[in-house]
N, C-alpha and C positions, 0 to 999 in steps of 0.2 A: 445342655440337659433338656430333654423333652418329657414333660410330665403330663399324663392324661388327668382329666377330672372325672369323678364318678359319673357326672351327667353325660360324659362322652362315651361311656361304655355301652356296647350293645350286648344284650344277654338273651340266650335261649333257655327258657325254663322248661324242663322235661319232668312232668309230674302227672301221674294217672288220676289223682283225686282232684275234682273240681274245687272243693273247699280249700285244700292245701295250695292249689295254684293261686287262688284269690288271696290267701293269707300271705304267701311268699311275694306275690306281685305287689301287694300293698306295702310290705316291708321294704322292697326295693324302691318303690316310689318315694317312701319316706327318706331314703338315702339319696334322693335326687336322681334316680335312674328311671327314665321313662321309655327308653328304647328296648322294650321287652317283647320277645315272641314266645309263644307257648306251644308245647306238643304234649300229647297224652301217651304216645307210644314211641319206641325206638325207631320204628320205620318212619313215622311222621317226623321225628327229630332229624334223621339223616336226610330226608327230602329237603327240609328247611336249610340245613347246614350246607347242602350241595348248592342251593340257590343263593344263599347269603351267609357268608362266614361271620358268625358272631365273635365277639372278643372272649366271651365266657359262656360255657354251658354249665348251668346249675341243674343237677339231676337227682331225682329220688333214686332208691336202690333197686326196687323191683317193679317190673312191668309184665303185662301179659305176654309180650314177645321177647322177654329176656331180662337181663340185669344191666345196671349202669356199667358194670365191668365190660360187657359186650360192646357197649357204645364207646367206652373209653379206648378199648383196643382198636376199634375201627378208626377212631380219630388219630391215635398215636401211630397207627400203621400206615397212614396216608400222608405223604409229604406235603400235600396242599393244605392239610389241616394242622400243621405243626405249631402254628401261632395261636391256636384256639386253646384257652385255658379251661380247666375242668374242676368243678366244685361238687362234692357229694353232699346232699342234704338228707340225713337219715336218722331215724330214732335208734338205729343199731348202735350199741355201745360195746359189744364184745370185741376185744382187741383182735382175736383170731379171725373174725369175720371182716374186719376192716384192713387187715394186713395187706391183702392183695391190692387194695386201693392206695395205701401208703406207698407201696413199692412201685406203683405204676405211674407215679408222677401227678397226683391230684394237687391242686394249688391249696385246697382247704377241705376239711371235713367238718360240716356244720351239723350240730345236733338238732333234732326236732323235739320240742319247739326251741327255737334259737332266740337269743336276745339281740337287740340292735348293736350291742358291743361285738358279739360274735360276728354278725354280718359285716359290720364296719371293718373289722380286722381282715376278714376274708376278701373283701373288695379291695382293701389297701394292698394286700398281698398280690392280687391280680394286677392292679395298676403298676405295682413295682416290677412285675414280670414283663409288662408291656412297655415300660418306659426305660429310658437310658439315664442312669444316674451314677456316674463313675465315681469310684473312690478317689479321694484326693489325699495321697499319703505324703508324710513329711520326708521319709527316708528313701522312697523308691518312686520310679515312674511305673505306675500300675500296668502300663502296656508291656513292660519288659518282664513282668513276673511270670515264672514258669510253674504251671500248676499240674500236678499229677492227680487225676480224678479216677477213683477206683470204686466200681459198683458192678455187681453181676447183672443188674437190670439195665438194659439199654434205655428204656423209658425214663428211669430215674436219672441216668447219666445225662440224658437230653435236657431234662428240666433243671438239673443243677448247672449244667454247662450254660444254659440260657441265662440263668440268674447271674452267674459270675461274669459272663460276657457283657451283660448289661451294666455291671459294675466296672467294666473296663479291662477285666482279665481275659485276654484273648489267646494267650499261649497255653492251650490246654491239651495235655496228652492223656488219652483214656486207656484204662486197663479194666478187663472184665472180672478180674479177681486178684487176690493178694499175691498169688504166685506170679502172675504176669507183671504185677507192679514191682515185685522184687527184681525180676529180670531187667525191667526198664531202668530201675534205680542203679543197677550195677554199671550201666553204660551212659546214663544221663544225669545231669544235675537239675534239681528242682528247688523252687523257693517255698512251695506250699504243697502239702498233701491233703486232699479231701477224700475220705474213704467211708464206705458203708461199713456197718458192723457185721451183719449177717451175710456171709458169702460161703460158697462151697470150697472145699480144699483148704485154702489159706484165708481165714477170716480177718476182720479188721483188727482184732486183738493180736493175732499172730504177726500181722503186717507191722503193727506198731512196735511190737517187741523186736522184730528184725531191724527196723529203722533205728531204734534207740540203742540196740546192743551190738549189731553186726554190720551196720552200713557205714559208708564214708560220709553220710549226711545226717549224723545222729541228732543235730540240733534243729532240724527243719520243723517248722510248726505243723501240727497235725490237727485238722478239724474232722471230727467223726460225726457222721449222719446216721442216726439209729432210730428204729421204731421199737427198740427194746425197752420194756418198762421194768425189766428185772434189775433190782438194786445191786445184786451180787455182780452181774455182768458189768454194770456201769461202774461199779467200784473197781473191778479188775482193770477196766479200760483206763480209768483215771490213774491208777497205780502204775500202769504200763507206760504212761507218758503222753497220753492224748492231751492237747492243750485246750481244746474246747469241744463241747458236745452240742448237737442240736437235733431236734426231733424231725421225723418225717410225718406229714409234709412240712418242709421248713418254710419259714417266713423270710422273704428277701431282706426285710429290715433287720431281722435278728442276725442273718448271715452277714449283712453289711457291718453291723456293730462288732460281731465276732472277728471279722477280717481286719477291721481297724485295730482291734486289740492285739491280734496276732502279729500283724505286719508292721504296726507302728511302734510296738514296744522295743 
């Protein structure tokens, strides 16, 4: 197992406000992080990233030359930048405004102002994604477990796949929606299904109902990843037979705990 220390992280802080840059830099210093570069605009950020790949980009939401989502899409669309993690730091708390970020694979969404506890959790999630810390299961060799990963966002699939690869789960089959997952399940056996809730055509609820009621693999553990806050939806999902739920963006340590529970029971 190779585990990074916070002091080894290199961070690019993208923030248009001089005051906020100082505040956030000081908070990072207090967490033991001194390798910090800063940028005021997206253009400046991309120039720095091109020259030196940071481990983590911590970005505000709005800039004179675009939004954090524009930057995130540039990073996720470039194979060279796949290893760079992305954290949003924003005073925006309306769920619908944050949804696109949740779906596109941010490692964390930090509120402004944030506490040292918020920051510590976000940095730990980043370190978990950059480290290899394999599951040690009693009943299985983790390398042999077959995972079906279902999400209509390729970015979200990439970040989930990366998280579970680091936990030692390497046999991952991807499906872009519930309909494709159902077809795959008709001709392949899996040990675990990780599925998004919100998907076009066949969503996570319908996929769960198919698995539990109509498939040859009705006892397979299902981990659902959802950015849904709607209690009714979540209650429906639990009744349908989902074994565990976690939020987007999910924390690798939480995923690890859930997988231990699901696979070692």
